[in-house]
C-alpha positions in Angstrom: 73.5 3.6 5.4 71.9 0.2 5.9 72.5 -2.0 2.9 69.4 -2.2 0.8 69.7 -5.9 0.2 69.5 -6.5 3.9 66.4 -4.3 4.3 64.8 -6.1 1.4 65.5 -9.5 3.0 63.8 -8.5 6.2 60.6 -6.8 4.9 58.5 -9.9 5.1 59.4 -10.8 8.7 57.1 -10.1 11.6 57.9 -7.0 13.7 60.1 -5.4 11.0 59.4 -1.7 10.3 61.7 -0.4 7.7 61.3 3.3 8.6 61.7 2.7 12.4 64.6 0.3 11.8 66.6 2.8 9.7 65.8 5.6 12.0 67.0 3.6 15.0 70.4 3.2 13.3 70.6 6.9 12.6 70.5 7.8 16.3 73.8 8.7 18.0 72.7 7.6 21.4 74.5 4.5 22.9 72.8 2.0 25.1 75.0 0.8 27.9 74.1 -2.1 30.2 75.9 -4.0 32.9 75.4 -7.3 34.6 76.4 -7.7 38.3 78.5 -10.5 39.6 76.1 -12.2 42.2 79.2 -13.6 43.9 80.8 -10.2 44.5 78.0 -8.0 45.7 79.1 -4.5 46.8 78.2 -0.9 46.6 79.0 0.4 43.1 80.5 3.8 42.2 78.3 4.0 39.1 74.5 4.8 39.2 72.2 2.0 38.0 69.1 2.9 36.0 66.2 0.7 34.9 66.7 -3.1 35.2 67.1 -5.2 32.0 63.7 -7.0 32.2 64.9 -10.4 31.0 68.0 -10.6 33.3 67.9 -10.7 37.0 71.2 -9.0 37.8 71.3 -6.5 34.9 70.8 -2.8 34.6 70.9 0.0 32.0 73.0 3.1 32.7 72.0 6.6 31.9 75.4 7.3 30.5 78.5 5.4 29.8 81.2 5.9 32.5 84.9 5.3 32.2 84.9 1.6 33.2 88.6 1.6 32.9 88.8 4.0 35.9 86.5 2.0 38.1 88.5 -0.4 40.4 85.3 -2.6 40.9 85.3 -3.3 37.1 88.8 -4.6 37.4 87.9 -6.6 40.5 85.2 -8.5 38.5 82.2 -7.0 40.3 80.2 -6.6 37.1 80.4 -7.2 33.4 79.6 -4.7 30.6 77.3 -6.7 28.3 74.8 -5.9 25.5 71.3 -6.3 26.9 69.9 -8.5 24.2 72.5 -11.2 24.7 71.5 -11.5 28.3 68.2 -13.1 27.1 70.0 -16.4 27.5 69.3 -16.2 31.2 65.6 -16.3 30.4 66.1 -19.3 28.2 68.1 -21.2 30.8 65.8 -20.5 33.6 62.7 -21.6 31.7 64.2 -24.8 30.2 66.6 -26.3 32.8 66.5 -27.1 36.5 69.5 -25.0 37.5 69.5 -26.4 41.0 70.8 -29.7 39.7 74.4 -30.4 38.8 74.7 -29.7 35.0 77.5 -29.9 32.4 77.3 -26.9 30.1 79.4 -26.0 27.1 79.7 -22.5 25.8 81.3 -23.3 22.4 82.1 -19.9 21.0 82.6 -18.2 24.3 85.0 -15.2 23.9 85.1 -12.5 25.3 83.1 -14.1 28.1 79.7 -12.3 28.5 77.6 -15.4 28.1 80.0 -17.6 30.0 80.0 -15.4 33.1 76.2 -15.2 32.8 75.9 -19.0 32.6 78.4 -19.4 35.4 76.3 -17.1 37.6 73.2 -19.3 37.1 74.8 -22.7 37.6 75.1 -24.5 41.0 78.5 -24.9 42.6 78.7 -28.5 41.7 78.0 -27.9 38.0 80.6 -27.6 35.3 81.0 -24.9 32.6 83.4 -25.6 29.7 84.0 -22.3 27.9 85.7 -22.8 24.6 87.2 -20.3 22.1 88.9 -21.3 18.9 90.9 -18.1 18.4 93.9 -18.2 20.6 94.1 -14.5 21.4 90.4 -14.3 22.2 90.8 -17.4 24.5 93.1 -15.4 26.6 90.6 -12.6 27.1 87.9 -15.3 27.9 90.2 -16.8 30.6 90.8 -13.4 32.1 87.1 -12.5 32.3 86.1 -15.9 33.8 89.1 -15.5 36.2 87.7 -12.2 37.4 84.3 -13.8 38.0 86.1 -15.8 40.8 84.6 -19.3 40.6 86.5 -22.6 40.4 83.9 -24.8 38.5 84.9 -23.6 35.0 87.5 -24.6 32.5 88.6 -22.6 29.4 89.6 -24.6 26.3 91.1 -23.4 23.0 90.0 -25.9 20.4 88.1 -26.3 17.1 84.5 -27.2 17.6 85.1 -30.5 15.9 87.0 -31.8 18.9 83.9 -31.8 21.0 82.3 -34.4 18.8 84.4 -36.9 20.7 82.5 -36.2 23.9 79.4 -38.2 22.9 76.3 -37.3 24.9 78.4 -35.5 27.6 76.7 -32.1 28.0 73.3 -31.2 29.4 73.3 -28.0 27.5 75.3 -26.3 24.8 75.3 -22.6 24.0 76.4 -21.6 20.5 76.6 -17.9 20.0 77.7 -18.4 16.4 80.1 -16.2 14.4 77.9 -14.2 12.0 77.8 -11.4 9.5 77.3 -8.9 12.4 74.4 -6.8 11.1 72.9 -6.6 14.6 76.0 -4.6 15.5 75.6 -1.9 12.9 74.5 0.8 15.3 77.2 -0.1 17.8 79.9 -0.6 15.2 79.1 1.4 12.1 82.3 0.1 10.4 80.6 -3.3 10.2 78.2 -1.9 7.6 81.1 -1.7 5.1 82.0 -5.3 5.7 78.5 -6.7 5.2 77.5 -8.4 2.0 75.2 -11.1 0.9 78.1 -13.4 0.2 79.3 -12.9 3.8 75.9 -14.0 5.0 76.1 -17.1 2.8 79.6 -17.9 4.1 78.6 -17.4 7.7 75.5 -19.6 7.3 77.7 -22.4 6.0 80.1 -21.9 8.9 77.2 -22.0 11.4 76.0 -25.3 10.0 79.5 -26.8 10.3 80.0 -25.6 13.9 76.6 -27.0 14.9 77.2 -30.4 13.1 80.5 -30.6 15.1 78.9 -30.1 18.5 75.6 -31.9 18.2 77.1 -35.3 19.1 78.3 -33.9 22.4 74.8 -33.0 23.6 73.0 -35.7 25.4 69.5 -36.9 24.5 66.9 -34.4 25.8 69.8 -31.9 26.2 69.3 -28.2 25.4 70.9 -26.3 22.6 70.8 -22.5 22.7 71.6 -21.0 19.3 72.1 -17.2 18.9 73.6 -14.6 16.6 74.0 -10.9 16.4 72.7 -11.0 12.8 69.3 -10.0 11.3 69.6 -12.3 8.4 67.0 -15.1 8.2 69.5 -17.3 6.5 71.7 -17.2 9.7 68.8 -17.5 12.1 65.4 -19.1 11.4 66.8 -21.1 8.5 69.4 -22.6 10.8 66.8 -23.5 13.4 64.6 -25.2 10.7 67.7 -27.2 9.7 68.3 -28.2 13.3 64.8 -29.4 13.6 65.4 -31.6 10.6 68.5 -33.0 12.4 66.4 -34.3 15.4 65.6 -31.3 17.6 62.4 -30.0 18.9 61.9 -26.2 19.1 61.3 -25.0 22.7 59.2 -21.9 23.3 60.5 -19.4 26.0 58.1 -17.3 28.1 58.4 -13.7 26.9 56.6 -10.6 28.3 54.9 -8.6 25.6 56.1 -5.4 27.2 59.7 -6.4 26.5 59.4 -5.6 22.7 60.9 -8.9 21.7 59.5 -10.3 18.5 58.5 -14.0 18.9 58.4 -15.9 15.7 57.8 -19.6 14.9 61.5 -20.4 15.1 63.1 -17.9 17.5 63.2 -14.5 19.1 64.3 -11.3 17.5 65.6 -8.1 19.1 65.2 -5.0 16.9 66.6 -1.7 18.1 63.4 0.2 17.4 61.5 -2.2 19.7 63.9 -3.1 22.5 66.6 -1.3 24.4 69.3 -3.5 22.8 71.2 -4.0 19.6 70.2 -6.6 17.1 70.0 -10.2 18.4 68.5 -13.5 17.6 68.0 -16.5 20.0 66.3 -19.9 19.9 66.2 -22.9 22.2 66.0 -26.5 21.0 65.7 -29.9 22.7 67.6 -32.8 21.2 65.3 -35.8 20.6 67.7 -38.1 18.7 69.1 -41.0 20.6 72.8 -40.7 21.3 75.5 -42.7 23.1 77.5 -41.5 26.0 81.3 -40.9 26.3 83.2 -43.1 28.7 84.6 -40.8 31.4 86.1 -43.3 33.9 86.1 -42.9 37.7 89.6 -41.6 38.5 89.9 -38.3 40.3 92.4 -35.7 39.3 95.7 -36.3 41.2 96.1 -33.7 44.0 99.2 -31.9 45.1 101.5 -33.6 47.6 101.2 -33.1 51.3 104.2 -30.8 51.4 102.8 -28.8 48.5 99.4 -28.6 50.2 101.0 -27.3 53.3 102.4 -24.3 51.4 99.2 -23.7 49.4 96.4 -24.2 51.9 97.0 -21.0 53.9 96.1 -19.1 50.7 92.9 -20.9 49.7 89.7 -22.4 51.1 90.0 -25.8 49.5 87.1 -27.5 51.4 85.2 -29.7 48.9 87.7 -28.9 46.1 90.9 -30.3 44.8 94.3 -28.7 44.2 96.2 -30.0 41.2 99.4 -29.1 39.5 99.5 -28.3 35.8 102.3 -26.6 33.8 104.1 -25.7 37.1 101.0 -23.8 38.3 98.6 -25.0 41.0 94.9 -24.9 40.3 92.0 -25.0 42.7 89.1 -26.9 41.1 85.6 -28.0 41.9 85.1 -31.8 41.7 83.4 -31.5 38.3 86.1 -29.3 36.9 88.9 -31.5 38.3 87.3 -34.6 36.8 86.9 -33.0 33.4 90.6 -31.8 33.4 91.9 -35.2 34.4 89.7 -37.2 32.0 90.3 -35.0 28.9 93.5 -33.1 29.3 95.1 -35.2 26.5 92.2 -34.5 24.1 91.9 -30.7 24.6 94.2 -27.7 25.0 93.3 -26.1 28.3 93.8 -22.4 28.5 92.7 -22.3 32.2 91.2 -24.8 34.7 89.4 -23.6 37.8 91.3 -20.9 39.7 95.0 -20.6 39.1 96.5 -20.3 42.6 100.1 -19.8 41.7 103.4 -21.6 41.8 105.8 -22.8 44.5 109.4 -21.5 44.5 111.5 -23.1 47.2 109.3 -23.1 50.3 107.3 -20.0 49.2 104.1 -19.7 47.2 104.1 -17.1 44.5 100.4 -16.2 44.0 98.8 -15.9 40.6 96.7 -12.8 39.7 93.6 -15.1 39.6 93.9 -15.8 43.3 93.4 -12.1 44.0 90.0 -12.4 42.2 89.0 -15.8 43.5 86.0 -16.3 45.8 88.0 -19.1 47.5 90.9 -16.9 48.6 91.6 -17.6 52.2 90.5 -15.2 55.0 94.0 -15.7 56.5 95.7 -13.8 53.7 97.2 -10.5 54.7 95.1 -7.8 53.1 95.3 -4.0 52.6 92.1 -2.1 51.8 92.8 0.8 49.5 90.8 4.0 48.9 89.8 4.7 45.3 92.8 7.0 44.6 95.3 4.4 45.7 93.4 1.6 44.0 93.8 3.4 40.7 97.4 4.1 41.4 98.0 0.4 42.0 96.2 -0.4 38.8 98.3 2.1 36.9 101.4 0.6 38.7 102.2 4.1 40.1 103.8 4.5 43.5 101.6 5.2 46.6 101.9 5.1 50.3 100.4 2.4 52.4 99.8 3.0 56.1 100.2 -0.5 57.4 102.5 -1.9 60.0 102.7 -5.4 58.7 105.0 -6.0 55.8 105.3 -8.8 53.2 103.1 -10.3 50.6 99.7 -8.6 50.6 96.4 -8.8 48.8 95.3 -5.3 47.8 91.6 -4.7 47.7 89.0 -2.0 47.1 85.7 -2.3 48.9 86.9 -5.7 50.0 87.2 -7.0 46.5 90.6 -8.2 45.4 92.6 -6.2 42.9 96.0 -7.9 42.9 99.2 -8.6 44.8 102.0 -6.5 46.2 104.9 -6.9 48.6 105.0 -4.3 51.2 108.5 -3.3 52.2 109.8 -0.7 54.6 110.5 1.9 52.0 108.5 0.9 48.9 105.8 -1.3 47.5 106.6 -4.0 44.9 103.6 -4.1 42.6 102.9 -7.6 41.2 100.0 -6.6 38.9 100.6 -8.2 35.5 101.6 -5.6 32.9 98.8 -6.6 30.6 96.3 -5.5 33.3 97.9 -2.1 33.8 95.7 0.9 33.2 97.4 2.9 30.4 95.2 5.9 30.3 
């Protein structure tokens, strides 16, 4: 049952209908939506239904399939994401010139839905810094961005306060703030028992602190996108009003009336009785306050040596990119990502930078799993195309037969999208898929 104090707090808001709202939460149907990876277009094994109207690469599904048993899901060909949160695409496209190089921070980024969405929209020479404070969640974020396949991203694992040091650095900051989670009641009924007015108050205080910490890092005229999966006004419109007091202008976003999104004076609300989504709130703001800029220097990230490059280059297309060594692993980075790593690696803890290529042992390269997902993996790599049955056996780390004459280190793929590495031997296949990626079902 929806908490009555929450309902009472929403009754005065435009678009709220208590009866329809409660009824929407009593339905047992689940809305499933996915967003395609524009860098890995391929024929899917799942049937797409109607498009999500506010996102260009997103679709609803008639029923929820077993994503775990779809090799293309493991290859990063799409991301399963709640439809409402994809509205950030509409915000970005209407407020920024995405054809220009941009520096964007996704501050509370795990598990990676918004980060992969932002990454899909940015130009190759842009930079996305995806940060997550919780260490375990930062690992999931790094994995999901790794599957997306690009090398113009870095994943950091730091408190928001560390970014205050990067004065005026970012063109845009996305803050999908931790919240009381009332927008997830239908999707996660157990969240109802955890909701309370005191939790809303605590979350609002935390949201203010997070925003205070990151505001200095946004350049003058930079864009701040603020969102939550909460219905509470205290966590949404009240926060936006406070941001306006701090030197921001509210930025309207074009919305089609047919979408069912409720447009208020200080943001956009998604109600489950009006949209095919869970509860969501989003607002865009432009920073008007004058700010300084952080000194970034002109040095480039030091590249690997000539001997190291000779070992690595057969595995990657490194044109226009740099290969650097960090913690015994070699990383392929765009110019912007390489510069950020070199300039700030002493200030931040980097969970991942660009594409992790692998490590060199003796005269051999031992490839990282990320290279199997990477868009920059070289066409010279030995590859073996699997059918779906063998692709799932590989992902379960079960034995299967490979009809290929050539032996040795091989990139295994399904529909020409990389799944992972194996060494083909005369009598067996050594599966190098990391155990944490193994299908257990």
